[in-house]
LUMZATOR-590580 format. One line per field, with one value per residue (C-alpha): residue in three letters; residue number from 1; x, z negated, y. Coordinates in pm, 1 decimal. Each point is the difference from the previous one (the first is absolute). Layout:
martor	c(ALA|...)
markol	c(NUM|...)
c1	c(X|...)
c3	c(Z|...)
c2	c(Y|...)
END
This chain:
martor	c(MET|MET|LEU|CYS|MET|SER|ARG|MET|LEU|ARG|ARG|GLY|SER|ALA|PHE|ALA|ALA|ARG|LEU|ALA|ARG|ARG|ASP|ARG|ALA|LEU|SER|LEU|ALA|GLY|LEU|SER|CYS|ARG|HIS|TYR|SER|THR|GLU|THR|ALA|PRO|HIS|ILE|PRO|GLY|MET|GLU|TYR|GLN|ASP|ALA|ILE|CYS|THR|LEU|ASN|THR|LEU|GLN|THR|ASN|ALA|SER|ALA|LEU|GLU|GLN|VAL|ARG|ARG|GLU|ARG|SER|ASN|PRO|GLN|LEU|GLN|LEU|ASN|ALA|MET|ARG|GLY|PHE|LEU|GLU|ARG|ALA|GLY|LEU|THR|VAL|ASP|GLU|LEU|ASP|HIS|LEU|ASN|ILE|ILE|HIS|VAL|THR|GLY|THR|LYS|GLY|LYS|GLY|SER|THR|CYS|ALA|PHE|THR|GLU|GLN|ILE|LEU|ARG|ASN|TYR|GLY|PHE|ARG|THR|GLY|PHE|TYR|SER|SER|PRO|HIS|LEU|VAL|GLN|VAL|ARG|GLU|ARG|ILE|ARG|ILE|ASN|GLY|GLN|PRO|ILE|GLY|LYS|ASP|LEU|PHE|THR|LYS|TYR|PHE|TRP|GLN|VAL|TYR|GLY|ARG|LEU|ASP|GLU|THR|LYS|ASP|ALA|HIS|GLY|GLY|THR|MET|PRO|ALA|TYR|PHE|ARG|PHE|LEU|THR|ILE|LEU|ALA|PHE|HIS|VAL|PHE|LEU|GLN|GLU|LYS|VAL|ASP|LEU|ALA|VAL|ILE|GLU|VAL|GLY|ILE|GLY|GLY|ALA|TYR|ASP|CYS|THR|ASN|ILE|ILE|ARG|ARG|PRO|TRP|VAL|CYS|GLY|ILE|SER|SER|LEU|GLY|ILE|ASP|HIS|THR|GLN|ILE|LEU|GLY|ASP|THR|VAL|GLU|LYS|ILE|ALA|TRP|GLN|LYS|GLY|GLY|ILE|PHE|LYS|PRO|GLY|VAL|PRO|ALA|PHE|THR|VAL|ARG|GLN|PRO|GLY|GLY|ALA|MET|PRO|VAL|LEU|LYS|GLU|ARG|ALA|LYS|GLU|ILE|GLY|CYS|PRO|LEU|TRP|VAL|CYS|PRO|GLN|LEU|GLU|ASP|TYR|GLN|VAL|ASP|CYS|GLY|PRO|LEU|HIS|LEU|GLY|LEU|ALA|GLY|GLN|HIS|GLN|ARG|SER|ASN|ALA|SER|LEU|ALA|LEU|GLN|LEU|SER|HIS|THR|TRP|LEU|GLN|ARG|ARG|CYS|LEU|PRO|ALA|ASP|HIS|SER|PHE|PRO|VAL|THR|THR|VAL|GLU|ASN|ASN|GLY|THR|LEU|GLN|ALA|PRO|ALA|PHE|SER|PRO|SER|PRO|ILE|ILE|VAL|LYS|GLY|LEU|ALA|ASP|ALA|LYS|TRP|PRO|GLY|ARG|THR|GLN|THR|LEU|LYS|HIS|GLU|GLU|VAL|THR|TYR|PHE|LEU|ASP|GLY|ALA|HIS|THR|MET|ARG|SER|MET|GLN|ALA|CYS|VAL|GLU|TRP|PHE|ARG|GLU|THR|ALA|ALA|GLU|HIS|GLU|ARG|SER|ALA|SER|GLY|ALA|VAL|ALA|ARG|VAL|LEU|LEU|PHE|ASN|ALA|THR|GLY|GLU|ARG|ASP|SER|ALA|ALA|MET|LEU|LYS|LEU|LEU|VAL|THR|CYS|HIS|PHE|ASP|PHE|ALA|VAL|PHE|CYS|PRO|ASN|ILE|THR|GLU|ALA|ILE|ALA|SER|CYS|ASN|ALA|ASP|GLN|GLN|ASN|PHE|ASN|VAL|SER|VAL|GLU|ASN|MET|LEU|THR|ARG|CYS|LEU|ASP|ASN|GLU|ARG|SER|TRP|ARG|LEU|HIS|ASN|ARG|LEU|GLY|ASP|ASN|GLU|GLY|THR|GLN|LEU|LEU|ILE|GLN|ASP|SER|LEU|PRO|ARG|LEU|PRO|GLU|HIS|ARG|GLY|ASP|THR|LEU|VAL|PHE|PRO|CYS|ILE|LEU|SER|ALA|LEU|GLN|TRP|ILE|THR|GLN|GLY|ARG|ASP|SER|VAL|LEU|ALA|ASP|PRO|ALA|LYS|SER|ARG|LEU|PRO|VAL|LYS|GLN|SER|VAL|THR|ALA|LYS|ALA|ALA|PRO|LEU|ARG|GLU|ALA|ALA|GLU|ILE|HIS|VAL|LEU|ILE|THR|GLY|SER|LEU|HIS|LEU|VAL|GLY|GLY|ALA|LEU|LYS|HIS|LEU|ASP|PRO|ALA|SER|SER|LYS)
markol	c(1|2|3|4|5|6|7|8|9|10|11|12|13|14|15|16|17|18|19|20|21|22|23|24|25|26|27|28|29|30|31|32|33|34|35|36|37|38|39|40|41|42|43|44|45|46|47|48|49|50|51|52|53|54|55|56|57|58|59|60|61|62|63|64|65|66|67|68|69|70|71|72|73|74|75|76|77|78|79|80|81|82|83|84|85|86|87|88|89|90|91|92|93|94|95|96|97|98|99|100|101|102|103|104|105|106|107|108|109|110|111|112|113|114|115|116|117|118|119|120|121|122|123|124|125|126|127|128|129|130|131|132|133|134|135|136|137|138|139|140|141|142|143|144|145|146|147|148|149|150|151|152|153|154|155|156|157|158|159|160|161|162|163|164|165|166|167|168|169|170|171|172|173|174|175|176|177|178|179|180|181|182|183|184|185|186|187|188|189|190|191|192|193|194|195|196|197|198|199|200|201|202|203|204|205|206|207|208|209|210|211|212|213|214|215|216|217|218|219|220|221|222|223|224|225|226|227|228|229|230|231|232|233|234|235|236|237|238|239|240|241|242|243|244|245|246|247|248|249|250|251|252|253|254|255|256|257|258|259|260|261|262|263|264|265|266|267|268|269|270|271|272|273|274|275|276|277|278|279|280|281|282|283|284|285|286|287|288|289|290|291|292|293|294|295|296|297|298|299|300|301|302|303|304|305|306|307|308|309|310|311|312|313|314|315|316|317|318|319|320|321|322|323|324|325|326|327|328|329|330|331|332|333|334|335|336|337|338|339|340|341|342|343|344|345|346|347|348|349|350|351|352|353|354|355|356|357|358|359|360|361|362|363|364|365|366|367|368|369|370|371|372|373|374|375|376|377|378|379|380|381|382|383|384|385|386|387|388|389|390|391|392|393|394|395|396|397|398|399|400|401|402|403|404|405|406|407|408|409|410|411|412|413|414|415|416|417|418|419|420|421|422|423|424|425|426|427|428|429|430|431|432|433|434|435|436|437|438|439|440|441|442|443|444|445|446|447|448|449|450|451|452|453|454|455|456|457|458|459|460|461|462|463|464|465|466|467|468|469|470|471|472|473|474|475|476|477|478|479|480|481|482|483|484|485|486|487|488|489|490|491|492|493|494|495|496|497|498|499|500|501|502|503|504|505|506|507|508|509|510|511|512|513|514|515|516|517|518|519|520|521|522|523|524|525|526|527|528|529|530|531|532|533|534|535|536|537|538|539|540|541|542|543|544|545|546|547|548|549|550|551|552|553|554|555|556|557|558|559|560|561|562|563|564|565|566|567|568|569|570|571|572|573|574|575|576|577|578|579)
c1	c(2453.2|-31.5|118.0|301.0|88.3|-32.3|238.5|244.3|-1.4|38.9|285.5|154.0|25.6|158.4|238.7|110.4|51.7|211.7|216.4|45.9|99.7|244.8|153.1|50.5|158.2|239.4|84.6|86.4|221.3|180.2|-135.9|-150.8|-353.4|-34.1|181.6|-62.6|-62.1|-334.0|195.7|35.4|-321.3|-196.3|-354.8|-208.6|-189.3|-372.9|-5.9|-198.0|-111.7|-331.0|175.3|251.8|-273.6|-198.8|313.8|81.9|-347.5|63.2|250.2|-290.0|-128.2|309.5|-40.9|364.9|-5.6|-297.6|184.4|300.0|-215.6|-143.9|343.2|174.7|-264.6|145.4|357.7|4.1|375.9|-68.5|-169.2|322.9|202.1|-249.5|8.4|379.3|-28.5|-256.2|211.5|303.4|-208.4|-111.5|364.0|33.5|207.8|-44.9|330.5|-153.5|-280.0|262.4|55.7|-361.5|47.3|-322.1|-236.4|-201.2|-333.6|-251.4|-294.5|-368.4|-145.3|160.3|302.8|-108.0|-64.1|338.9|164.9|-188.7|117.8|358.0|16.6|-141.0|250.8|301.4|-135.1|-27.9|373.9|54.4|67.8|-134.9|-229.1|-143.3|-308.3|-144.7|-336.2|-310.7|-276.3|-73.9|-324.6|-73.1|301.2|279.4|255.2|-80.6|197.9|326.6|63.1|286.1|14.3|-346.4|-170.5|-106.2|231.7|-145.7|-174.7|286.3|261.0|-213.5|-52.2|366.6|128.4|-281.4|87.5|369.8|-51.8|-284.9|192.0|304.5|-213.1|-211.6|293.5|165.4|-308.5|45.0|331.1|-175.5|-299.2|-219.2|-21.0|-70.8|-13.9|-342.6|-152.2|152.8|340.5|12.0|-91.5|267.3|264.7|-131.1|24.1|362.3|79.2|-170.2|178.4|338.3|-61.7|-132.8|294.2|-193.1|194.5|-205.5|-292.1|-276.0|-126.7|-326.3|-29.1|-287.5|-108.1|189.4|371.6|219.2|-114.1|-139.7|164.1|130.6|216.4|264.9|131.7|323.0|130.1|-268.3|118.5|-277.4|-312.1|-334.6|-298.4|-329.2|-289.2|-67.2|-333.9|-184.1|-15.9|87.8|-23.8|12.5|346.6|144.1|-167.6|-296.6|167.0|176.0|312.2|15.4|-60.6|272.9|245.8|-77.5|27.4|331.6|140.0|98.5|261.2|358.7|328.5|129.6|-277.7|-190.7|-371.1|-288.3|-347.2|-296.8|-147.3|-157.4|-299.2|8.6|285.7|132.1|284.2|178.0|-4.3|143.2|272.0|92.9|7.0|224.7|234.6|18.1|72.7|238.0|-210.0|-17.1|-370.6|-148.9|-352.8|-120.8|-108.9|-343.3|-41.4|-61.0|345.5|182.3|114.3|-127.3|35.8|-307.2|-245.0|-165.2|96.8|-259.8|-56.0|-113.3|-187.3|-308.6|-81.1|149.2|144.7|231.7|195.3|188.5|64.4|143.5|229.6|129.5|57.2|194.2|235.5|41.3|72.0|224.0|204.3|30.4|125.0|250.7|135.6|13.7|153.2|194.3|299.9|-72.3|41.3|-295.2|-235.7|-200.0|-217.6|89.7|-235.0|-153.3|-100.7|-333.5|-50.4|-98.0|327.9|-155.3|215.7|-182.1|81.5|53.7|-256.8|226.1|-86.0|-120.1|142.7|-235.1|37.4|-116.6|-290.3|-108.4|34.2|-247.8|-246.0|38.4|-50.2|-284.8|-122.6|-323.4|-272.9|102.8|-201.3|-59.7|-281.6|-142.5|-275.2|-201.5|-265.5|-265.2|161.9|300.6|190.5|203.5|233.4|201.8|117.1|-17.4|-25.3|101.6|-169.5|256.9|5.5|-379.9|-16.1|237.4|-214.2|-314.6|167.6|129.0|-335.0|-207.8|227.3|46.9|-360.6|-118.7|219.1|-154.0|-352.0|44.1|48.3|-276.4|-295.2|-259.4|-61.7|275.9|-57.6|271.2|70.0|238.6|146.8|174.0|169.6|252.0|194.0|205.3|-0.9|-80.2|-278.9|-228.7|-280.7|224.0|110.4|-360.1|-86.9|252.9|-159.5|-349.1|100.0|26.7|-381.6|-33.9|-330.5|83.7|250.1|91.0|202.8|169.9|291.2|333.6|-118.5|33.3|-270.4|-254.7|22.4|297.7|302.9|372.6|79.9|304.0|160.2|-281.0|-74.9|27.5|-10.9|55.0|-360.3|-317.2|-279.2|-238.1|217.9|27.3|-376.0|-64.1|236.2|-194.1|-327.9|160.2|125.4|-346.1|-151.7|258.9|-78.0|-370.5|60.6|230.9|-269.4|-277.2|-171.5|-37.7|139.6|-55.9|-112.4|-129.5|309.0|31.7|264.7|-153.0|75.2|-279.4|59.0|370.2|37.1|-239.2|-209.4|-159.1|-347.8|-4.5|59.7|-53.4|253.1|300.0|255.2|69.9|230.3|127.4|199.5|276.1|156.5|-124.9|-365.8|25.3|153.6|-256.4|-288.0|154.4|61.2|-329.7|143.7|144.4|364.1|68.6|302.9|-222.0|-285.1|225.5|-197.0|316.0|-29.3|-212.5|-321.2|-188.0|-380.3|-124.8|-345.6|-248.3|-40.5|372.4|-0.1|-285.5|199.9|259.9|-237.7|192.4|316.6|-165.1|-154.0|313.8|206.0|318.0|97.7|296.9|134.6|251.4|169.5|194.6|76.2|234.7|272.5|-120.1|-347.8|149.8|212.8|-301.3|-188.4|291.5|7.4|-344.4|32.7|344.1|18.2|356.7|113.5|-73.7|206.9)
c3	c(-1915.1|-312.2|-214.8|224.1|-6.6|-379.8|-27.4|236.3|-191.7|-332.5|126.2|182.1|-326.3|-168.9|291.1|-21.3|-374.0|48.1|256.2|-236.4|-289.1|224.1|122.6|-357.3|-103.4|293.6|-65.9|-363.1|119.7|232.9|312.3|305.3|91.2|330.5|245.1|-93.6|275.2|33.7|-5.0|-376.8|-69.0|-269.7|28.7|-243.7|-235.3|0.0|352.0|165.4|354.3|-2.2|-153.1|282.9|264.5|-160.2|-15.8|361.4|104.0|-136.0|283.1|246.3|-118.2|-148.9|76.8|85.1|226.6|190.9|35.2|134.9|268.1|109.4|8.0|179.6|269.2|182.8|-53.7|0.2|-55.9|-354.1|-67.3|43.3|-193.8|-287.3|8.9|-32.2|-299.0|-170.6|74.0|-168.7|-298.4|-37.7|-32.5|350.9|300.1|373.4|1.4|-216.4|251.9|259.5|-195.4|32.5|352.4|112.1|284.9|67.8|183.5|120.6|241.1|10.6|10.2|-122.8|-188.4|-321.9|179.2|173.0|-339.1|-144.3|283.0|-31.0|-377.4|9.7|262.8|-193.5|-330.0|163.1|67.6|-375.2|-27.0|-297.6|161.4|-97.7|182.9|-36.1|164.0|-32.0|-86.6|-264.1|8.0|-364.1|-215.6|52.6|-67.7|341.5|162.6|-151.9|57.1|-87.7|197.6|137.2|-337.6|-160.8|-288.6|-334.3|-231.6|-249.9|264.9|152.8|-342.6|-91.1|323.5|21.3|-334.5|80.8|318.0|-129.6|-316.4|191.3|229.1|-285.0|-212.0|290.2|127.6|-208.9|171.6|339.4|-37.5|-161.2|321.8|11.3|314.2|148.5|-20.8|310.0|-54.3|-353.1|105.4|271.9|-255.9|-235.0|275.5|73.2|-371.4|-37.3|300.6|-125.7|-353.1|120.9|240.0|311.3|303.8|229.2|-14.1|259.3|-18.0|163.4|87.0|-165.2|265.4|316.9|-28.4|52.7|-316.1|-196.6|-340.1|81.8|268.1|-251.5|93.1|190.3|98.5|64.1|164.7|259.3|73.1|156.1|146.7|32.7|224.4|13.0|12.8|-126.2|-378.8|-264.4|269.4|-246.1|-106.6|305.9|294.0|223.3|291.4|19.9|121.5|-312.6|-218.6|183.0|-69.7|-371.1|-5.0|185.6|-283.1|-187.9|266.0|-128.0|196.6|103.3|-179.0|224.1|39.5|156.4|113.9|155.6|332.7|-59.4|148.8|224.5|-40.7|-325.5|149.3|181.9|-324.3|-199.9|261.7|-10.9|-380.7|-0.2|249.9|-201.8|-323.9|155.1|-85.8|224.3|61.8|134.9|98.7|-136.1|236.5|-9.2|-267.5|257.2|150.8|-298.9|61.3|-272.5|19.0|-215.1|227.9|-45.6|-308.3|-276.6|-194.1|-360.6|81.2|222.4|305.7|345.1|-103.7|-244.8|290.3|73.6|-372.3|-18.2|297.4|-164.1|-325.4|190.4|140.6|-333.0|-201.9|269.0|30.3|-378.0|-21.1|278.6|-162.8|-338.9|110.2|321.6|90.7|101.9|372.4|-17.3|-173.4|302.3|230.2|358.3|208.1|340.2|144.4|173.3|291.5|-237.2|-188.2|-308.8|-180.9|-35.3|-301.9|78.4|-92.0|-198.8|-130.5|-361.8|-260.5|-192.1|-301.2|205.2|147.6|-350.4|-117.7|262.1|-97.7|-374.7|14.6|-202.4|-9.2|-201.2|124.4|363.6|208.7|-318.7|-44.7|-336.5|-31.5|-323.6|21.2|247.2|45.4|225.2|-20.7|288.1|-127.7|216.4|-100.2|356.4|-9.3|347.2|335.4|125.9|-320.9|-13.1|355.1|-104.6|-308.8|212.4|230.8|-295.1|-183.4|303.0|74.9|-359.8|-108.0|306.3|-103.5|-349.3|137.7|220.7|-312.5|-204.9|-115.3|111.7|74.6|-94.3|-113.4|99.3|-223.7|49.3|-310.4|115.6|-123.2|152.9|-156.4|90.8|346.9|179.7|258.8|-174.9|251.0|281.7|-202.6|-81.7|368.1|59.6|-276.7|153.7|241.3|-293.6|-42.5|-376.0|-173.9|-266.0|-26.4|-355.2|-97.9|-327.1|-121.1|-109.3|-360.4|-143.3|-266.6|-78.6|-373.0|-146.6|-77.0|-24.3|341.1|36.9|291.1|234.0|-121.0|258.5|-136.4|339.1|123.8|-192.5|-44.8|165.9|311.5|13.0|-20.9|260.8|234.2|-55.8|88.7|315.2|94.1|-55.6|225.4|273.4|-12.3|42.5|297.1|164.3|-46.6|125.6|-336.7|-4.3|-242.9|-358.1|-214.9|-276.2|-95.4|-369.6|-232.8|-82.5|-367.0|-236.3|-270.7|78.1|251.6|154.9|271.8|316.1|109.3|84.3|354.9|134.1|253.4|53.3|-150.1|-369.9|-203.7|-343.4|-254.1|-49.8|151.1|-266.0|33.5|380.1|-19.6|-254.6|221.2|312.7|-161.3|-191.1|-273.8|246.7|-95.0|-350.5|-33.6|37.7|-198.1|-306.5|-298.1|-105.7|306.7|-46.6|198.7|64.1|33.7|360.3|108.0|82.0|356.1|58.3|-136.3|238.8|290.8|-60.0|80.9|321.4|-207.5|-244.1|277.7|217.1|-22.0|-24.5|-31.7|192.3|-124.8|189.2|-233.9|192.0|65.6|-293.8|-175.4|-325.5|61.5|71.4|-314.3|-211.1|141.1|-67.4|-361.7|-39.4|245.5|-113.2|-378.3|-7.2|193.7|-305.1|-244.7)
c2	c(-4351.7|219.7|-291.3|-45.0|371.4|1.9|-294.1|168.0|328.6|-177.5|-214.9|296.6|194.8|-298.7|-39.5|364.9|-35.2|-313.0|178.8|293.7|-229.4|-186.6|325.2|122.9|-330.8|4.5|364.0|-72.3|-284.4|238.8|-165.0|166.4|-106.7|185.0|-225.8|-361.3|-254.1|-172.6|-324.3|38.9|192.9|-183.1|-125.3|205.0|-235.7|63.0|144.6|-275.4|-80.8|187.9|301.2|-10.5|-16.5|282.6|213.7|-86.8|112.0|349.0|42.1|-18.2|336.5|156.5|371.7|54.4|-305.5|139.3|330.0|-193.3|-160.6|334.4|161.4|-283.6|-46.5|302.6|-122.4|-381.8|-17.7|121.6|-333.9|-195.0|256.9|-19.2|-380.3|-3.0|230.7|-222.6|-307.5|157.1|113.1|-362.2|-104.4|-146.7|102.6|-38.2|-186.8|-270.9|-50.6|-93.7|-323.7|-119.1|-144.7|167.3|-85.5|318.6|-29.7|257.4|8.6|86.9|-348.2|-321.8|130.5|-171.7|-330.0|28.1|49.7|-297.8|-228.8|128.9|-33.8|-355.2|-111.6|129.8|-131.4|-343.2|21.9|24.0|372.2|193.7|253.4|334.9|132.8|350.0|72.5|215.3|34.4|-260.7|-193.8|-82.8|87.6|252.8|-273.6|-147.8|280.9|-124.8|-369.6|-233.2|-323.6|67.8|49.1|328.6|78.2|-101.7|243.7|-11.3|77.9|274.2|157.1|-21.3|153.2|255.8|158.9|-4.7|201.1|217.8|81.2|120.2|218.9|132.0|107.9|183.6|180.0|315.3|63.3|-33.2|228.9|-267.6|-203.1|-370.8|-215.3|-68.0|-348.2|-161.5|160.0|-129.4|-354.3|10.4|98.9|-268.4|-263.3|90.4|-18.3|-339.4|-148.6|120.7|-125.6|-336.0|-37.7|-98.1|-122.3|222.2|240.9|27.1|360.1|105.1|368.9|186.9|252.9|84.9|-53.5|305.2|179.0|-293.6|-28.0|-350.1|163.8|98.2|-344.0|71.3|-341.1|-261.4|-317.6|3.8|209.4|-88.5|184.7|-184.5|104.6|375.6|179.3|305.9|35.3|261.5|269.0|291.3|-111.3|-174.7|175.1|-70.5|-180.0|-335.7|183.5|217.4|-304.1|-196.2|282.7|-25.3|-378.8|6.6|208.7|-316.5|-82.1|24.8|32.1|-340.6|-191.8|-244.9|74.2|-191.3|94.3|-173.7|110.0|340.3|184.7|306.1|241.6|-146.6|-206.9|287.7|198.5|-291.7|-51.9|369.2|0.9|-306.3|166.3|322.9|-184.4|-253.4|-301.4|-309.9|-75.5|-323.0|-99.4|-334.4|-277.4|-158.1|-265.6|-273.5|68.5|-149.9|-356.8|-233.0|-379.3|-65.7|185.5|343.0|197.2|-7.8|321.1|21.1|324.2|-25.7|209.6|48.9|336.8|-179.8|-147.9|321.7|48.6|-351.4|63.5|318.4|-191.5|-267.8|263.1|180.3|-313.9|-150.9|318.8|33.1|-358.3|62.0|313.6|-172.7|-327.6|65.7|218.9|359.1|-69.7|-241.3|244.4|113.5|-208.9|-78.5|214.6|41.9|335.1|59.6|241.2|281.0|-31.5|-159.6|-255.6|-332.0|-214.4|-369.8|-263.4|-232.1|-344.8|40.9|-236.4|-230.3|230.6|298.9|-198.8|-99.5|361.7|120.8|-272.8|62.6|377.8|146.6|358.1|36.9|228.8|-24.7|-247.4|-198.5|-250.0|-107.1|-260.8|-5.4|-268.2|124.1|343.2|59.1|329.0|135.8|272.6|235.4|346.1|136.2|380.2|121.8|-45.9|-249.1|-201.3|-1.4|-132.4|-278.1|-62.5|-31.7|-251.0|-203.3|4.5|-97.0|-294.8|-117.7|49.1|-193.0|-293.9|1.3|31.9|-306.7|-210.1|167.9|-212.3|256.4|365.1|245.7|359.5|248.5|299.8|291.3|167.0|318.1|311.9|240.1|282.0|305.3|152.0|-324.2|-10.7|-246.4|54.6|-122.9|-301.6|-86.3|12.4|-278.3|-207.4|16.4|-276.9|-243.6|0.9|31.2|-65.0|256.6|285.6|95.0|306.5|89.0|214.5|-143.7|-21.4|-349.9|35.9|271.9|-74.5|185.5|-214.2|53.5|-147.6|220.6|-186.1|103.8|351.1|277.2|352.8|164.1|-43.0|86.1|-254.7|245.1|17.3|-379.4|-49.4|269.5|-181.2|-324.1|169.3|142.8|-346.1|-147.1|265.5|-69.0|-371.4|61.2|228.7|-255.8|-264.5|233.8|-12.4|377.1|251.5|-106.3|289.9|-224.2|-198.9|-66.5|-132.8|-332.9|-39.1|89.6|264.3|46.3|281.1|255.0|-159.6|127.2|-123.3|-369.3|-112.9|-350.8|-123.0|-224.2|239.6|52.6|223.7|-105.6|201.2|-258.6|-311.5|-242.5|102.7|-29.1|-349.0|-117.0|110.2|-155.1|-339.3|-22.3|-219.9|-251.6|64.8|-128.1|228.5|307.3|-157.6|-28.9|141.2|183.8|222.3|309.5|16.2|322.7|-13.9|-2.6|114.7|-277.0|128.7|-32.8|-355.5|-84.7|137.0|-273.6|-288.7|-93.7|-34.6|-238.3|-207.0|-36.0|-317.3|210.2|365.6|141.4|333.4|215.6|249.2|264.0|367.5|56.4|-196.8|155.3|-142.3|-341.3|23.6|90.8|-297.9|-236.5|115.0|-158.1|-288.8|-119.1|47.6|-135.1|307.8|217.3|-204.5)
END
């Protein structure tokens, strides 16, 4: 981390000097340097990818950005006003965003999967697609995709310095303010999609909808709301009705919108929001209602909960295609009306291209399975109660299938972490039914040994707080399993962090993701056994505790509770994801 900050500061000074020299040169030539467009902004030689990421990370803790958040929390409308100002300072206009042919998607659970299905379908039609999502798993570039692939390091670096440079050189005239991390990446995504001339952009909302910075979009072609639930309560409210009001804020006058069937009082709120805004709103049919000649639709993403996401994606992509390719009077679906007045979208017959799009869809870190020799990893970034319930159902079914073909006894291991305000104790209670042999806890730190892994640095939470949360999670697990309160839990790496007295049990806490994975796999995954990977010394008693893992025919590992945890694991399990 210190190495990375040193590089950033060194490059930042060079960057400022380059800007000053350029300004002087332009001034001598009689040219203004205050209102150039980012379209023609040069890439600064020597400002490389890691420098860009380190500089980006400073926006996580930018003092003025934190003050913005505190100030705007009491007046959310300020968030959108500030975003428009930052957009203009970056050389972009809201008018330009109207030309991106946007599909705008929000929701509590499944919005990313819905976007992945939608983007794949339209890409299969031959359109050049842009896709903006969050968070990233391994590298920041994953958030901004062209034709399904994260933009390359060279492109990211080039466009990053164009946008950052424009904002940096205008900050003195705006009280020294710079956009916070997510705002900056949103502006960068818009800039990339405009420069790369995509045919359409699928935009996933960050948090909420009404006051999310992506909601400066004025004229999307179609909007979608996936399944709603309780999450981010400090920002969005503590009831599903309050959250539905926020999510419905992405509706736009006259723009078609679709939603899946919603729990509790969410649907009446969405209907009222749509009426107030003047937005036609339809409810998607069940996936089995679509008429397909080749039999049931096959989905590239596993889990029963993906079926509603797929139905929403079918409606979004179909409507976008209609609006793009048909006259205006054919832009909206033929509907039926249920007794409660809800418009029901028709279950059309998907084309072969659409069917293939659903089957081809990929969305790493969500109900993903990786098999490395005798170790199988089940990765799902579930972090709400509803998504964790879906994760449990998926894991129990999928793991059972793998166990039926195993050559002998299988050891089940849970690797878990949760962050923020989420009720990790309640999520862990759901996981008890999976009958794990071991439960392992670690913070979202990829490696305990310092390295410049800038893509996965988080300066908003202290290491101490992360480790305390892990110990709390370990204690909750023991209570759920009637193992008693654990007052002797230790961090199980020798001579690395302060340790409490040793305790023998089936729960362990490690200081980083790599050390946890290495202990779980016991040298049986050659990817993790690579000599190039650092290995911290483990106490002999902890090594002895792993005897059941060494003796089992196979090891099955569920990694869940946080997308950041899943991303940190994928960094080690899928080395190609870091290239």
